[in-house]
N, C-alpha and C positions, 0 to 999 in steps of 0.2 A: 798561670796567674790565678785562675779560678780555684785551682787546687790549694794554692797558698791561702787564699781568702777563706776557703772552706775549713782548712786546717786551723787557721787562726780563730775562726768562729767556734770550732769545736773545743779548742783549748780554753778560750774565754768562757764558754758555757760550762766547761768542767770546773774551772776555778770558781765561778759564781755558784755552781752547784754545791761545792764543798762548803763555801761560806754560808749558803742558804741552809744546808743541812745542820751546821753548827748553830745558826741563829734559831732555826725552828726547834732544835733539840732543847735549847734554853727556854724558848717561848712555851713549848709544851709543858716543860717542867714548872715554869713560873706561874703561868696563867691557870693551869688545871690542877696543880698540886702544891707548889711551894707557897703561893699566896694564901690559899685556904687553910692548909695544914700548918705551915710554919707560923703564919700570922696568928692563928687561934691557939695552937698548943704550945708553941715556943715563946711567942711574944705576949701571949695573954690578951689579945685583942678580941673584941666582941664580933659576932657574925655580921652585924650590920656594917661595921668598919671593913671587914674582909670583903663583903659584897660590893661596897663602894669602891674599894681598891681595884677589884676586878673590872668594874664598870669604867673606872678612870683609865685603866690600861687600854681597853678596847676603844674608849672614846677618843683618847689622844691619837691612837693608831689610825683610827678612821678619819678623824678630823684633819689630820696633817697629810694624808695621802695626796690630796690635791695640791697642797703647797709644795710637797716634795717633788711631785711630778713637774710642776712649774720650774723648780730649781734645777731639775735634771736636764731640762731643755736649755739651761743657761750655764751650768757648771759641769765639770767632769764627774762621772759616776764615782770615781775613786774618792774625790773630795767629799761628796755627799754621804756615801756609805761609811767612810772612815769617821766622819764627824758624828753620824748617827749612832754608830756602834760605841763611840766614846760616851755619848749621852746615855745609851743603854747600860753601859758598864757602870757609870756613876749611879744610876737608879738602882741597879742590882746590888751594888756594894752598900748603898744607903739602906736598902730594904732589910738587910739582915740584922740591923740593930735599931730599926725604927719602931720602938715600942710605944711611941706617941701616935695616936690615930692620924692626925693630919700629916705627919711625916711619912707614915706608911703609905698613905694614899698618894702623896706627892711622888714618892719613890716608884710606885707602880705606874703612875702617869709618865714619869721620865723614861721608864723602861719601854712603855708603849711608843714613845717618840722615836726611840733608837732603833726599833726593829722594823719600822716602816720602809726605809729606803731600799733595802736589798731586794725585796719582792718586786718592786716596780722596776728596778734596774734589770732584773732577770727578764721581765716581760718585754722591756724595750730592746733586748738583745735577741729576741726570737727572730729567726730568718723567715722571710715571706714564703719560701718554697717548702718549708718543713714545719709549718706552724703547729699543727696538731701533734706531731711527733715530739717536738721540743716542749710543747705545753704538757704533754703526758710525762716527759722526763721531769719537768719542774714540779708537777704535782706529786709524782712518785717520791721525790726528795722531800717535799712538804710533809707528806703523810708519814714517811719513815722517821724523819727528824722529830716531828711533833709527838708521835706515838712512843718512840724510844725515850724521849726526854721525860714524858709523863711516867712511864714505867720505872725508869731509873730513879727519878725523884721519889716516887712512892716507896720504893724499896729502901733507899738510903734514909729517908725521913723517919722510917720506922726504927732504924738501927743506929744511924749516926747523922743527926741533923746538921751538925757543923760540916761534915764531909760533903753533904748535899750542896751546901752553900759554896764550898770551895770548888766543887766540880763545875758548877754553873759559872762561877767567876773565871775559871780556867778556860772553859769552852768559849766564853765571850771574849777573853783576851786573845785567844787563838784566832777567832774570826776577825777580830780587829786588826791583828797583825797581817793576816792573809789579805785583807782589803787593800793593803799597800801595794799588792801585786796587780790590782786591777789597772787597766790602761788609763792613763791620765788625759788622753785626748778627748776632745769634744766631737761627737759624731755628727752633730747638726749645727749649722750656723744660723741660729734663730735670729740673730741680730740683723741679717740681711733682709728680712721680711719686715715691712712696716708694722707697728703694733696694731693699727686699724685692720690691716689685711689678716694678721694672725687671728684676731677676734672673729673676723668674718669667716675665715676658713673653719675655725672650730665650731662656729654656729651652724654652718652648712652641714658639717659632719654630724653634729648632734641632732639636727632636724632629720637627716637621712636615716639615723639609727633610732628614731623615737620608738619604733616597734620593739626594740630590744629592752627598753627601759623597764617594762613590767617584769620581764624575766630577771633582770639584775637584782631588783628588790625582792620579788616574791619568792624566787628559788631559795635565797639565803634566809628569808623569813620563814618559809615552810620548813627548812631543815632546822632553823633555830628554835622553832616551836617545840621540837621534840626533845631538846637538851634537858630542860628541867623536869620532864615527866617520864623519860624512858626508864630510869631505875625503878621508880614506883610502878610503872606499867608492867615491867618485867616481874616484879615481886607479886603484885596483886592480880594481874590478868593472866600472865603466863605461868605463874606459880614456880619461878625458878629462883635459886639463891644467887648470891653475888658472884660465886665462882662460875656458875653456869652462864650467868649474864655476861661475864667477861669473855667466855668462850664464844658466845654469839657475836659480841663486838669484834673479836679477833677474826671471825669468819667474814664479817662485813668489811673490816678494814684491810685484811689480808688480800681478799680478792679484788678490792679496789686498787690496791698497789700493783698487784700482778696484772690487772687489766689495763692500766693507764697507757703504758707504752704500746702494746699491740693495738688497742683501740685508736690511739693517736695516729699510728702508721696507717691503719685501715681508713681512717677519715681522710688523711692526706692522699691516699691512693684513689679512693672513690670520689672525693671532692664534694660530697653532698652533705654539707654541714647541717642543713635544715632537717634532713631525714634522720640524721643521728640525734639531733635534739628532740624531735618529735617522738622517736622510738625510745630514747633514753628516759625522757620525762614520763611518757606513757607507761613504760614498764615499771618505773619507780612508783608511780601512782597505784598501779594494780597490785604491786607487791605490798605496799603499805596498807592498802585496804584489806588485803588478805591477812596481813599480820594483825590488824585490828580485830579480827574474829577470834583471836586467842587460840591458834592451833597448837597441837602437841609440840614438844620440844624439838624433835627431829625435823619437823616441818619448819619450825622457827629458824633452825640452823640453815636449812636450805634457802629459805626466804632471805635471811641475812646475807648469805653468799651471793644470791641473785641481785639483791639491792646493791652490793658492792660492784658487781659487773655493770649494772645499769648506770651507776654513778660514774664509773670509769669511762663509759661511752659518752656521757654528757660533758664532763669537764674539759677534755682537750678540744672537742669540737666547738664548745661554747666560747672558750677564750680565743680560739683561732678565728671565729666569726667576729668577735669584738675587734680583734686586731685588724681585720680587713677594713674597718671603718675609720681607722686612725690616719690623720694626715702625718706624713713622715716628719714634717717640721715641728710637730707638737706631740710626739709619741708619749713623752714623759707626762705632760699635762693630761693627755687623754686617758692614759692608764690610771693616773691619780683620780680623775673624775669617776671612771668606771669602778675603781676600788672603793671610793667613797660611797657611791650609790649601793654597791653590794654590802658595804659595811652597815648601812642603814638597816638593811634586812636582818643582819646579825644582831643588831641592838634591839629591834622591835620584836623579833621572833620569840625569844624566850619569855618576854613579858606577856605577849599574846597567848603563848602556850600555858603559862601559869594562870592567867585569868580564865581561860576556857576550862582548865582542869578544876579550878576552884568552883566555878559555876556548875560544872557537870562532873566528869570524871576523866581519868587519864586516857582511856580509850577514845574519848571524844576528840582529843588533840590529834591522835594518830589518824582518825577518820578525816578530820579537817585538813591535815597536812596532805593526806593522800588525794583528796578532792582538789586541793590547790595545785598540786603537781600535775594532775590530770588536765586541768584547765590550761595550764601553761603549755603542756604538750600539744593539746588540741589547737591552741592559738598558733603555735609555730608550724603546725601541720597545714593550716589553712591560709595563714598570712603569707603573701608573696615577698619574702625577703630576697633582696638582690644585692648582696655585698660585693665589693670589688673582688675580682679574681674568681667569681663563682658563676 
């Protein structure tokens, strides 16, 4: 019986993984390439409109995660994912001809609504005895999809913009069709628990995990701070051209992807999530501070690779630790809350990084981010976290 359950879980995770790969492929292409390049060069929109559209995409994605989590506790995953991808498809189709600013912004917002459900569904399907391993698998899919979508969109937009749009539509339609294969059963009977008790349970869990709240916001804010300044930092401080900078990014991203599954398995085997977090955040901090000294290119390449490995140690252990605090009856809502809190960091980080760079210089942002990650690692090293199952 256990073998059948395990096989069913693996098959379901594989299907969700394929859908997630397609969704992240489209999201990487749209958010990091299609909106800024297609919007400015093909539709003739100004940069402030393009920037507002990107913000609208992330804002709706973040704001709706909690609502989607609540819905997932009450309706089947297939219903929510299928409906979400239909909204995403409508936004993407609208975007390709939205040469009016408000319409372009609305289309980006609709796209953000549609891509939210699949990630939370994947998180709710993670099994308790293999949390870090399956988290590593999901983040591997996330990175591969997002990165390949970005690269494919950049290449096609230079040569055949219309083909880029058709590819993204096709990938979204395929993910939408595959979502019909997700099981339509509801895993949790939320209605059997009185609403007052549901609220009390969630409040108890949130109170128990208050020590994790700083990490949820600050780690995504610390990473987000680097986004607007890294290209300029590479050019001014590291004295590298765009091709060399891309090579550094490939080293970091590639080793992150390669390290996620092994680090996830190691975390599951050893069971010390807090040690992984402290070591990962501490290493990330030290490497960023070293990078801020503007070392030679080959040292930068090694540092970038080591940053990728450190990040791959943090991600699976961090999300497995979060999962251990969730009440089974409210996993969808819980993941929605967690994702919303982390999304706040994604939104405030780039703005903070831009302000620091404007007041000072790009290297100051790298220093600040490094110190921030060091403080997070120190906190989780000293604070006695005691999640369930550890």
